[in-house]
N, C-alpha and C positions, 0 to 999 in steps of 0.2 A: 527781601526781608523786611525792610520798614522800620529801621532804627533811627530815630529822629533825635538830632543834637543841635542845641543853640549854645554858642559859646561867645560870651561878651557882647552880645547883641545890643546895639544902640539904635534907636528909631528916633527921627526927628522930622519936624515940619519947619521948613526954613531953617532958621537959625534957633529954633526952639526945640530942645530936646524934650521928646515925650517919655521915653523908657530908656534907662540905662542899665548896663551890668546884667543883662539877662541870660541866665545859665540854665537850660533845661535838657533833660535826658529823658526821651520816652522810648521804651523798648517795645518791640513787638509783643502782642498780647496784653499790653496795659492801656487803661482809660485814664486820662489825665484831665481834671477840670480846671479851668483859669476863671477865677473870680476876682472881683475888684469893683470899685466905685465907678459910676458912669463918667466918660470922657478919659479915663486912666490910660486908654490905649489898648484895650483887649481886642478889638476887630482889628486894629492896624497890625497888632504882633501876628494874628493869624494871616493877614494878607501877605505880610513879610515872609511867614514860613511857607506860603505858597508861591512865593516868588512874584507876586503881583506889584509889590513896592519894594525897593532895594533898601537893606539896612544902612544906615550911616556908618556902622563900624561892627564888627564882631563877624562870625560865621554860622550859617545855617547848613547842616550837613545831613544827608540820608545815606544810611550805609557807609558813613566815612567819607563820602565824596561831597563836596561842596555843591549844594543846588545850583548856584548862579553859573557853575561851568557846564550844566547840562543843557541840551537843546530843548525848546519849547515842547516838543513831543515826547522826550524823555522826563521832563518834569511833570508833564500830564500823565503819564504811566505812573509816577512814583508818588505824587500827592494830589488829593483832591480837597476843594474847598467848597462846603456847602453853606452859603452865606444867609444872614437873615433877611426877611421881607422880600425874597426872590418874587418878581412879578411873574405871575402864571402865565405860560405861553397861551395864546389864542389860536384856535383852528387845528390843534394837535391833539391826538389822542395820548393817554397815558403811556401806551407803549412807545409811540413815536417820539416822546420827550425822553424816556429812559434810554432808547437805542442811542441817542446822541452821545452817550457816554462812551460808546465804542469808538467814536471818530480818533480818541487819543491813541489809538492802536494803528493809524494808518496815515498816509501822507496827507498834508494840508488839502491837497486838489481833490482827493478821493472821498467822495460822499456817497459812493454806493453801499447799500445796506445788504449784507449777505447772510445766508442761513445761519451762520455762526454767530453773527451779531444778534439776530432775532432769538436765538436760543439764549445767549446770555442774557439779554434784556427779560425774556420771560423767566428765566432762573431767578434774577434778581427780584422781578416782582412777585414770585412766589414766596420768596425769602422773607418779604416784608407784608405778605398776607394781602396783597393787592391783584393777585392773579385774575380773579373774576372780573376786575374793574380796568383791564387792560385797554379795552376798546371804547372806555369813556372819555369824552373830552376833558381834557387836564383841567380845564378852568371850572368844572362842575364839582370838583373834589372838595371835601371839608379841609379846613386847616390840618388835622391831624393825618389825613389821607395825603395830602400834599406833602407833609413833611416826611411821611414815609415813601413816597414817590421819588423825592430828592435822595433820599437814601439809597433807593433801587438804581437811580442814575448812578451814583458813586460805586454801588457794588459792581454794575455792568462795566465802569471804567476801570475796575480791578486795581485801583491804586492801593498801595500797602500802607499808606499815611494817610487818614481821614481827618479833616479839620472841620469843625461845626461851630457856626456862631448863634448861639442861644436857639438850639432847635425845639425848646419847649416853649417858646415864648408865645402868648396868645392861645395856649392850649388848655383845656380843662384838665383836672386831675387825672382822670382816666387816661386821655391821649398822652399826657406827659410821660405818666409811668409806662405806657407802651413804648414810647420812643426811647427813653432811658434803658428799658430792658433790652431793647434791640440794639442799642450802641454798646452795652455790655457784652451782649452775645457776639458782636461783631468784632470787639477787642478780643475776645476769647478764641476766636478764630485764627489769631495770629498778627491782626492789624494794630498799628499803633493808632490810637484814636484820643485826640484833642477836642475838646468841647468848651466854648465859652458858656458859662450858665450864670444867670440872674439870681437863682434861688441857692443859698448857701446849704440848705438842707438836702437839696437835690444833688447838689456836689457831694456832700457828706454820704449819702446814701450809696452812690454807684462808683465814685472814683477810687482808684488805687493811690493816687497822689494828687494833692491840689497845690496849684500854684496861685499865691496870693499877691496880687500886684497893688500898689499904692505907693503914693509919695515920689512918683517917677521911677520905681524900681520893683524889683522882687523882693517882696518881704518875707516869704516863706515858700518852700516848696518840699512838701512832706506828706505823710500820712494824714488822713482827716483829723485824727485825733490830736496830732501834733501842730498841724498847718492852721486849724481853726481855733487858735489860742486867742482867748478874749482879749489880751493885749495886742496881739497882731492885728486882729481885725479892727480895734480900736484906731490903731494908726492908720489902717487902710481907709476905713469909712468915717471916722471922725465922731463916731458915737459908741456907747458901752453895749458890750453883749455879755449874756450868760451862756456858759456851755453845760451841757447835760449829757448824761448817758441814758439811752434808751434802746431796749433790746440788743444790748451789746453793741451798739453804734452810738456816734457822736451826733448831737444836734445843737444848734446855737440859736439863741433868742436875741433879737434886738431890744434893748431897753427904751420902750416908747414912752411917750409923756403919761403921767397919771391921769386918771380919770378924775374930773372934779367931784368933791363932795357934795352930794345932793342934800338939800335941806331934808330934815326928818318932820317938819311940821306942815308938811302939804295938806290941804284939805282932803277929807276922805272921800272917795266916789259914793254916790247915792246907792243904796241897797235896792235890789230888786224890788217893784212894788210901790217904790216912793217918787 
């Protein structure tokens, strides 16, 4: 199924608590965005949810079973994490990279690729509109194409919980919209999708619910119109925000410094012919 639950999770680095009292519930078919200031612990929370780092306290469950009690292969089949700034593999085609997602479904020593693995990889590449590029060297892809290829790998892995760390970073507006639309489609297929986003308005546009991290804890976990309350965002980021409604959705604007008032007595530019 892919029902993700975090109960009372605390994350620590040595003696220092990074995040505490984190309670999240992400149902299949739901897309949740995690937002918050730099250094608050968003990536660490994703890594803990994927069982790469252990929580100092609390529980992380998928379909009611604690993730830490499952074997490594069971965890790989249950949850996948697509990290930010993943180094592009050299000497491998796009298809060869994507097919590695199938290794979660076999013993650690079995690296043979069968017809069913190739079929799953090709189907995943078609789903993210990269089928025609499957034989291209992976490191020749653009940033947007690489993000879609990593999504294809996650699809080939067939985990029901997908975690993504800033999948739209370094992408232009067109590629960002394509990735966000694809994430929403994947959630609507019945997966639980959790993504860290840097842009608050991207989160507002696609998320069913938004988790706002700040001051070492979870400040809000609700629908965008409620979670992106200016008072909550000010607590998280330390600056003032305005919230507006646009085309039936919520958007937020950070209050930046005012532009200096330019003098009005500047000399006039000479007219043409002088």
